[in-house]
C-alpha positions in Angstrom: 88.6 88.1 101.0 87.2 85.0 98.9 87.6 82.9 96.1 84.9 80.3 94.2 85.8 77.0 93.2 84.4 73.0 92.6 85.6 70.4 95.7 85.1 67.2 95.9 82.5 65.9 98.5 85.6 63.7 100.4 87.4 67.4 100.7 84.3 68.7 103.4 84.3 68.6 107.0 81.0 69.9 109.0 81.8 72.4 111.2 81.8 71.7 114.6 81.0 74.9 115.7 77.9 75.1 114.2 75.3 77.6 115.6 72.7 75.5 114.2 73.9 72.8 117.1 75.9 72.9 120.6 79.7 72.9 120.1 80.9 69.0 119.3 84.5 67.9 119.8 84.1 65.7 116.6 82.8 64.9 113.2 80.8 62.2 114.7 79.5 64.2 117.6 78.7 66.7 115.4 76.7 65.0 113.0 74.5 63.3 115.2 73.6 66.9 117.3 72.7 68.3 113.2 70.3 65.1 112.9 69.2 65.9 115.8 68.7 68.9 115.5 66.3 68.2 112.1 63.4 66.1 113.3 65.8 63.0 114.1 67.1 63.4 110.7 63.8 63.7 108.7 64.3 67.1 107.3 67.8 65.6 106.2 66.2 62.9 104.9 63.6 65.3 102.8 66.5 67.3 101.6 68.6 64.3 100.5 65.6 63.0 98.4 65.3 66.7 96.8 68.8 66.2 95.8 68.7 63.1 94.1 65.4 63.6 92.2 67.0 66.5 90.8 70.4 65.2 90.8 72.3 67.8 92.3 72.5 71.0 94.2 71.3 74.3 93.8 73.4 75.7 91.5 72.7 79.3 92.7 73.7 78.5 96.2 77.2 78.0 97.0 78.5 76.6 100.1 80.3 78.6 102.3 83.9 77.3 103.4 87.2 78.2 105.1 90.6 76.0 104.3 91.3 73.4 107.7 94.3 74.9 109.9 95.2 71.1 110.5 94.7 69.3 107.0 95.7 70.8 103.5 93.5 70.8 101.2 90.7 70.0 103.8 88.0 72.6 104.1 85.0 73.6 107.1 81.7 74.4 105.5 80.6 77.0 107.5 77.4 77.4 105.6 76.0 73.8 103.7 76.6 71.5 106.8 72.7 70.3 106.0 73.7 69.3 102.5 77.3 68.2 103.5 75.4 65.8 105.9 72.5 64.5 103.4 75.5 63.7 100.9 78.2 61.7 102.9 74.8 59.8 104.1 73.9 58.7 100.5 77.6 58.6 99.6 79.1 56.5 102.5 76.8 53.6 103.0 78.6 52.4 106.0 77.7 55.6 108.2 73.5 54.6 108.3 74.7 51.6 110.3 76.9 53.3 113.3 75.2 53.6 115.7 76.9 56.9 117.3 75.6 58.9 114.5 72.2 58.8 116.1 69.8 57.4 113.5 66.9 54.8 114.4 66.0 51.9 112.3 62.9 53.3 110.7 65.2 56.3 109.6 67.8 54.5 108.1 65.8 52.1 106.0 64.8 54.9 104.5 67.7 56.3 103.5 69.1 53.1 102.1 65.5 52.8 100.1 66.8 56.4 98.8 70.1 54.9 98.0 68.6 52.5 96.0 66.0 54.2 94.4 68.5 56.9 93.0 71.7 55.1 92.8 74.5 57.1 92.5 72.0 59.8 91.3 73.4 62.7 93.4 76.3 64.7 92.8 80.2 63.8 93.9 80.9 67.8 94.0 79.5 70.6 95.5 80.2 74.4 93.9 81.5 76.6 96.7 83.5 79.9 98.2 86.2 79.8 100.0 86.7 82.6 102.4 89.9 83.7 104.0 88.5 83.6 107.6 85.4 82.8 109.4 84.8 86.3 110.2 84.7 87.7 106.5 82.1 84.7 105.8 80.1 85.7 109.1 78.5 88.9 107.9 77.1 86.8 104.5 76.0 83.8 106.8 73.9 86.1 108.5 71.5 87.7 106.0 71.4 84.5 104.4 69.6 82.8 108.2 69.1 86.3 110.5 65.3 87.2 108.4 64.8 90.4 106.0 67.3 92.9 107.8 65.5 95.5 106.8 65.7 94.4 103.2 69.2 93.2 103.5 68.3 89.8 104.0 66.4 87.4 102.5 62.7 88.5 102.2 60.5 85.3 102.7 57.3 84.9 100.2 54.1 85.8 101.7 51.1 82.8 101.0 49.9 85.1 98.3 53.5 85.1 96.4 54.1 81.7 96.7 50.6 80.6 95.0 51.2 83.2 92.9 54.6 81.6 91.9 53.1 78.3 92.0 49.6 79.2 90.1 47.8 77.9 92.3 43.9 77.2 92.2 43.4 79.3 94.4 45.6 82.5 92.5 43.5 81.8 89.7 40.4 81.9 91.2 41.7 85.7 92.7 42.9 86.3 89.5 39.6 85.9 87.8 37.8 87.8 90.0 40.4 90.9 89.0 39.6 90.1 85.5 35.9 89.8 85.7 36.3 93.7 87.7 34.1 92.2 90.6 36.9 93.0 93.6 36.2 96.6 94.8 39.9 99.1 94.9 40.9 97.8 98.5 41.2 94.8 97.3 43.0 95.3 94.2 45.5 97.4 96.1 46.2 94.4 99.2 46.9 92.1 96.3 49.2 94.5 94.4 50.8 95.0 97.5 50.9 91.3 98.0 49.1 91.9 101.6 46.0 90.0 100.9 45.9 87.4 103.3 45.3 84.4 101.4 44.7 81.9 103.6 42.2 83.7 105.5 40.5 83.8 101.8 41.2 80.4 101.8 39.7 79.3 105.0 36.3 80.3 103.4 36.0 79.4 100.0 38.2 76.4 100.5 35.5 74.7 102.4 33.9 72.1 100.1 30.3 73.5 101.5 30.3 76.7 100.4 32.1 75.5 97.2 28.7 73.2 96.3 26.0 75.9 97.9 28.3 78.7 95.2 28.4 76.9 92.1 32.8 76.2 91.9 35.5 73.7 92.4 39.3 74.8 94.1 41.4 72.6 93.4 45.0 72.7 93.9 45.6 73.0 90.7 42.4 73.9 89.2 39.6 76.2 89.6 36.4 76.3 87.9 32.9 78.0 88.1 29.7 76.1 87.5 26.9 77.2 85.4 25.3 80.4 87.1 29.0 82.2 87.0 27.4 85.8 88.4 26.5 83.9 91.6 30.3 82.4 92.0 31.9 85.6 91.3 29.7 88.1 93.7 29.9 85.4 96.7 33.9 85.1 95.9 33.8 89.0 95.7 32.1 89.2 99.0 34.7 87.1 100.7 37.4 88.7 99.5 36.1 92.3 100.7 35.0 90.7 103.9 39.2 89.4 104.2 40.6 92.8 103.5 37.8 94.6 105.9 39.1 92.4 108.3 35.6 90.5 108.5 36.9 87.4 107.5 39.5 86.3 110.2 40.9 83.1 111.8 39.3 82.9 114.8 35.4 82.5 116.4 33.2 81.6 113.4 36.1 81.0 111.1 38.1 78.6 113.1 35.9 75.7 112.1 33.9 74.7 109.0 31.4 73.5 110.8 30.8 77.1 112.7 30.5 79.2 109.3 26.9 78.4 108.5 25.8 81.7 109.6 28.3 84.1 107.7 27.4 81.5 104.6 23.9 82.3 104.8 24.9 86.4 105.3 27.3 86.0 101.8 23.8 84.4 100.6 22.1 87.1 101.3 24.2 89.3 100.2 24.1 88.6 96.9 20.3 87.1 96.2 19.3 90.6 94.6 22.2 90.0 92.2 21.4 86.4 91.2 17.9 87.7 90.9 18.6 90.0 88.1 20.9 87.9 85.7 22.3 90.8 83.7 25.9 92.6 84.2 26.0 94.4 88.3 26.6 97.9 88.3 30.0 99.3 90.2 28.0 101.3 92.3 26.2 97.8 93.6 29.5 96.4 95.1 31.2 97.2 98.0 33.4 100.9 97.2 35.1 100.8 100.1 38.5 102.7 101.3 40.1 102.2 104.3 38.5 104.9 106.3 35.5 104.0 108.1 35.0 106.6 110.5 31.5 108.6 109.3 32.1 110.3 113.3 33.3 113.4 110.9 31.7 116.0 110.3 30.9 116.9 106.2 32.7 119.0 104.5 30.9 122.6 104.5 29.7 123.8 101.1 29.7 119.9 100.2 27.3 119.1 97.1 24.5 116.1 97.6 26.6 114.0 95.2 30.0 114.5 97.3 28.1 113.4 100.2 26.7 110.4 98.5 30.2 109.8 97.6 31.4 110.0 100.5 28.9 108.0 102.1 29.4 105.0 99.6 33.7 105.3 100.8 32.6 105.0 104.0 30.2 101.9 104.4 29.5 98.2 103.0 26.9 99.4 100.2 26.2 95.3 99.2 22.8 95.8 97.0 21.0 94.2 100.0 22.2 97.1 102.1 18.7 97.4 103.8 18.1 93.2 104.3 17.6 93.0 107.5 18.8 89.4 107.8 22.2 90.4 107.0 22.8 93.6 108.4 26.4 95.5 107.4 28.0 97.0 110.1 31.1 99.3 108.7 33.7 98.6 111.3 35.2 102.3 112.8 38.4 102.1 112.5 41.1 104.1 114.8 41.9 107.8 113.4 45.5 108.1 112.0 48.1 110.6 113.0 48.9 111.7 109.3 46.4 111.8 106.7 47.0 109.5 104.2 47.1 106.0 105.6 50.7 104.8 104.9 49.4 101.7 102.5 47.3 104.3 100.1 48.8 105.9 96.9 51.5 103.0 96.1 51.6 104.0 92.5 52.8 107.4 92.9 55.1 107.8 90.3 56.5 111.2 89.7 59.0 112.8 92.5 57.7 115.8 93.0 54.1 114.1 93.9 55.6 111.3 95.8 57.9 113.8 98.1 54.2 115.4 98.6 52.7 111.8 99.9 55.8 111.1 102.1 54.8 114.3 103.9 51.4 113.0 104.7 51.8 109.9 105.1 54.4 110.5 107.9 55.3 114.4 108.0 52.7 116.4 109.3 50.5 115.6 111.7 46.1 116.5 110.5 45.9 117.5 114.3 49.1 119.3 114.6 48.9 121.5 111.1 45.1 121.1 109.0 45.9 124.0 106.8 49.1 122.6 106.1 47.8 119.2 104.7 44.7 120.9 102.9 47.3 123.0 100.8 49.9 120.0 100.5 46.6 118.1 99.2 45.3 120.3 96.9 49.1 120.7 95.3 48.8 117.1 94.9 45.6 117.1 93.8 45.9 119.4 90.5 49.3 118.5 89.4 48.4 114.6 89.7 45.1 115.8 87.5 48.1 117.5 84.5 50.1 114.0 84.9 46.8 111.9 84.0 46.0 114.0 81.3 49.2 114.0 80.1 49.4 110.7 80.2 46.6 109.7 78.5 47.4 112.6 75.6 44.2 115.2 76.4 44.4 118.9 76.3 45.6 120.5 79.3 44.0 123.6 80.9 44.1 125.9 83.8 44.3 123.7 87.6 40.5 123.7 88.1 39.5 122.6 84.7 42.0 120.2 84.5 40.6 118.2 88.0 37.5 118.5 86.1 38.4 117.1 82.9 40.7 114.0 84.6 37.6 113.0 86.5 35.3 113.0 83.5 38.2 111.2 81.4 38.2 108.5 84.0 34.2 108.1 83.9 34.0 107.9 80.7 37.2 105.2 80.0 37.9 102.1 81.1 40.7 99.6 81.7 41.0 96.4 82.4 42.6 96.9 86.1 39.5 99.4 87.2 37.9 97.7 90.1 34.1 97.0 90.1 33.4 100.3 92.8 35.1 102.8 89.9 32.5 104.6 89.1 31.6 105.3 92.7 34.9 106.6 93.5 35.2 108.4 90.1 32.0 110.4 90.9 33.3 111.2 94.4 36.5 112.8 92.9 34.7 114.7 90.2 32.3 116.1 92.8 34.9 117.0 95.3 37.2 118.5 93.6 34.9 121.8 93.9 34.8 121.6 97.6 38.7 121.0 97.9 39.1 124.3 96.1 36.8 125.7 98.6 38.9 124.2 101.2 42.3 125.9 99.7 40.6 129.4 100.1 39.3 128.8 103.3 43.0 128.0 104.1 44.4 131.5 103.0 41.1 133.7 103.9 41.8 134.9 107.6 39.3 135.2 109.0 37.8 131.6 108.6 39.3 128.2 110.4 39.5 124.6 109.1 39.3 121.4 111.0 41.1 118.2 111.0 38.0 116.6 110.5 36.9 118.9 107.5 40.8 117.7 106.2 40.2 114.4 106.5 36.3 114.1 105.2 37.2 116.0 101.9 40.4 113.5 101.5 38.4 110.7 102.2 36.0 112.1 98.8 39.2 111.9 96.8 41.7 109.3 98.1 39.9 106.8 95.7 39.7 109.0 92.7 43.1 109.8 93.1 44.4 105.8 93.6 42.9 105.3 90.4 44.3 108.4 88.7 47.6 107.3 89.3 47.3 103.2 88.7 46.0 105.2 85.1 49.1 107.1 85.0 51.5 103.7 86.0 49.4 101.9 83.3 49.9 104.1 80.2 54.0 104.0 81.3 54.2 100.9 80.0 52.3 100.9 76.5 54.4 97.7 75.4 52.4 95.9 78.3 48.9 97.2 77.3 49.5 97.0 73.5 50.2 93.4 74.6 46.5 93.1 76.5 43.6 95.5 76.7 44.7 98.7 76.1 43.2 101.8 77.4 39.9 102.7 75.7 
């Protein structure tokens, strides 16, 4: 089907049937068309500069070619025509002065300056894959250029992944927030999934007015906090939470810096009680949000006051100034999901059987159609999670009910560097909800009692944050080498 070789650039011809352009009749027209669609040569010039700067082509990205039917020892480039065009323009000075190539005067001069500044700094050979025929190469070319193809093709990096790779000032900012444990669980989950909208975050924190007001500096490669570290961290964590909730977006007041003053004031009002107390804020003073903020569902029957408090904490934004009239916080009501578990939740479930239960609750069993099945599945998931957690933490394992209580106590009494700011609230809610779910499970078995989908949904809201924390700890415990090098579980 193919073989790998290294060929001289002089052996290679452009593809006159290049999908980037209309079919052409000869090499000159093929080059002219390619330069035209590449911003009149601008993008090819940028490629040529990059090649000259490093003195080579990407060694991991071979050109795809087939043998010419008309000339021996010549090959047609099926994939890599931009690179071949850049190398031809660099190595054949006479091409730049030809009018039929289609370059304007300014572009010709820029290519000539490149030749002068980097004399012979471009390769004269290229690594290639020689396919038997065009059809054989077609599949691989499509995977290179036709998007992700459900994972089979090349997956483009998100803005967050680019920032992480480049270790930008913006990424350093996010990392410091995480290390300071001021981010809530929703933000941490978005970061773990590389789904955090870092460009929306930058839209606010990248503004000079915001940086001056809250005491930090953010540059392309640098992030620094001023004298009032607590104030800066709280302001930044508030913005991060608002990005995940959708409060900070790209429209309306966030479209321009001049229209963001109201939001800046909202951040100021939210952190003012914190800056008045220089001590470290408690986890309960930060936003303990989970994904579902629907507050219309009834409270579970027989729930304790602690569970109800945990439920309220997991449903609304609970910054220290919650009662402030200057910056009222309004919980955004979200649509009711068809399935009990959101597709974004519990991503760290590592046990195969537990993962199957999670999949069933994410995309198999509809809550409205089968609330009893959901209740029993969740109870099983909770019991297995507690047992796996205690085993991972090298704790004594007992019966199913005591395991849940013991796991919750261990979660509350220990800490880990990856814990979110709202860990205590979520863990407390999980602990107090353990008994509730036992009652719910008993109700499912009772021939005279009924369970509503709202009952199941509300109870799961109380448990979900704690379940997520347990699985994150289980996953962390499975990586002892990493933990020993950093901060192990206490």
